[in-house]
N, C-alpha and C positions, 0 to 999 in steps of 0.2 A: 504494500500500500504506500503510495506517495502521499506525503502529508499535504502538499499543496493541492493535489487533486481532490482529496477527501474534504479539505476545507472549502474548496470551490463548490462541491456538492452540497455541503451544509449551508453555505451562503445562498445558493439558489433555492434551497428548500425554505430557508428563513424568509426570503423575499416573497415567496408564494404564500406562506402562512400570513405574513403581515398584510398582504394584499387581500387575502380571502377572508380572514376573520378579525383583522384590525385589533391587535392586542399588544400591550407591553407588560407582560405579567412579571411578578416577582415570585409567584408560587406555582409549583408544578405538582401534578397528581397523576400517578399511574394506577389504573384499576385492573386488577387481575381477573382470573377466570370467573365468569358468572356475575361480576360486580358492576359491569358497565351500565346496566339498566337501573341500578339503584340510585345513581347520582343524577340530580336535577340541578341545573344552573339557572340563575337569573340572566336574562338577555343572552341566552345561549346561541352561539354560532359555531357550526361544525364543518370540518373538511374531511372527507374520506381519505384514508391513507393513500388511495390510488391517485388522488389529485395533487399530491405533494411530490415534487421531483425527488427521485432517489430514495424515497421513504419505503422501507420494507413493509410488505403486506402480510397480515396475520392469516393463517390457514386453519386455525383451531376453533372449533365450536365454543361459543361462550365469550369470544373476544370480538367486540363490535367493529373495531377497525376504523375509528374516527379520532381526530384531534379536535377538541372543542374548547372554546373560550367562553368565559362568562364571569359571573360574580357569585361568591359565596361569603356570607357574613361580612359583606361590604368590601371584600377583597377581590381584585382581578386575579383569575386563576386559569391556568392552561391544563386541561385534563386529557390524558391519553387513555381512551377507552379501548382496552385491549393492548396486546404486546406481541412481539415475535420472540421465538426461542431458538436456541442452538440446535435443538433436535429437528426443527423444521428444515434444516439444511442451510441456514443463514450463517455467514461468517460473524465473528465477534464484532467486527467493525460495523456490520449491519445491525446487530442487536443493540449496539451502543449508539447508533445514529440518532434515535429519538431523544436520548439524553443530551447529546451534544447540540442538537437542534434547540432544545429548551434553553441551554446555556446561551446560545447566540441570540435567542429571543428575549433574554433578560431575566430568566428564572434564577433565583438565588437559593431558594429552599425547596426541597422535593420530598413529597410523601409517596412512598411506594407500598402497594398492597399486593398480596398474593394469596393463593390457596395452598395449603401445606398439609402434609401428613405428620402425625404426632409420633415421635420416638419416645419422648418423655411420658411415662405412664401416668403422671399426675394430670396430663392434659386430656381433654375429651373433644369429640367432634362438636363444632360450634364455638369453641373457645376463641377469643381474640388474644393474640400474643404479640407483645412488643419485641422486636428483634434487637438484641443487644450486641450481637457479633455474628460473623458468618464463617463458614468453611467452604472453600471452592473445590469441588471435585470434577468440574467440567474441564476437559483436557485442552483448554485454550484460554485466552485472556484478551480483552478488548484493547489492552495497552501494548500488545505484541506488535512489533513492526515500527515503522517510523513514527516518532513522537510529533504530535501537532502542538508546537510550542505556543501557538496562540490560545490554546485551551488549558494547558497545564504542564507541569514539570515532567521530566523523564522518569523520575523515581519518586512518586507520591507516597506519603505515609498512609497506612490504613489503620493506624493506632486507635483512632476514634471515628471509624467509618460511619457509625450511627451516632449522630449528634447527642451528647449527654443533655444539652439544654433542651432540645426538642423532645427527648424521651421524658424529661421531667415535666414538660408541658403536657405530654400525652397522659401521664399518670394523674396530673391534676384534673385534666378534662374528664378522664374516666371516673374519678371520684365524684366530680360534679354531676355527671350523668347517671351515676349509680350502676356503672358497667364494670364487670370484673375484667381486668387487663393483666394477663400473665406476662412472663418475660422468658426469653430463651435464645439459644443459638440456632441459626438457620443454616442448613447444609444444602448446597446446590449440586444436584446430580445431573448427568447429561440427558437422561431420558431417551426416547419417549416411553419406554417400558417402566412399569413400577418396579421398585427394588425387590430383591430376594430377601427372605428372612435373614440369611447369613450376612448380606450387605448391610442391612439395618443394624445388626449386632455390632458390626465393625464401626459404623457411623456413631452408634451409641458410645462405644469405647473412645471415640475421638472427641466426644463432648457435645454432640449435636442433640438438640431437643426437637428439631423440626426438619423435615426434608421436603424439597420441592425441585422444580426444574427451571427456575427463573431467578430474577432479582439480583443475584450476586454480580453478574456481569454489568448490570445497570448501575449498581452501587459503586463498583470499581470505576466506571466511566464518570459517574457523578462526582466522586471524591477527587478524581484527577482534574475535573473542571472547577473544583472549588465550591461545589454545592454542599449545603447542609442537608443531611439525609435523615428521614425518619422512616422506619420500616415496620409494617404491621401485617401479620399473617392471620388468616382465618383458617382454623383447623377444620378440615373436611372429613378426615378419616384417621384411624390409627394405622401406622405404618405396618408393612408386612411382618408377620410374626408377633407383632404387638397386639393387633386386633385379629379377629378370626373371620372377618367377612372378605369376600372377593372384592378387590379394588377396581372401580370403574370411573371413567370420566363423568358419567351421568350422576354418580354419587357426589362428586366434587361440585358440579353445577347445582345440584339440589340443595346441598348444605349452604353454599354461598348465597343462593336465592333466599334461604330462610334467615340467614344472619346478615345479609347485605344492608338492611335498613339500620341495624344497630351499629355496624361499622361506619356507615355514612354519618350517622348521628354523632359518633365519636369523632370523626374527622372534622365535622362542622364545629364541634366544641373545641377541638385542638386549634382550629384556625382562629378562634377567639383569643387564644393565648399567643398567637404569633404576630 
């Protein structure tokens, strides 16, 4: 990847978004599996991913595939409804493209949501979990290759990838809303198959509380860009060997549909703190 070519693609995409939905946001939000329909914006304007130059298109059910601008709690926000994943065949540069686009559009703080399987046996389907750290098991990295100096340094620190300040704000918001918010370490696996029970036991020994197939590449790109990040998982199932049911994507969508309103209520309350 040539850094100048990638930057040129990002600038072209940013110009189209500014023209199409006219926004200068400071806040960004990524909605994961099954959560896109739960979010309603004031003065909403949307662009399909397909209308944004060089923007990757989601192929997974439950991902709306729109970039929307609007207001929540009096704040201008850019919402990515749906995402793309490594397992869909995209390069890590393509997975990171929406994050880098948000940076060029002015986003400074980013809330990332996802659906995840629980490794920690104290978690249950439907739980909302604040991500405090992550483990990357995807065999690639969005920072591999030429560094885009205009976005960030060659060797960024991941020491506080998930902003302590934003995590504190999330805890206060959850208390105010009467919502239980647990905390854990998220592990990103490559997918698209669900993990084996033996793999889950390995991940448990590594210190993972949650497992999913997204988020970590986006967080790496966001931290490289200098964005403050808050990550929240919705537990949709117990991981293989922890629970006894057969894992399906339909189950993931069903649980996120049930808990989506509570997660959006939490996000709205968090925005009051930001």
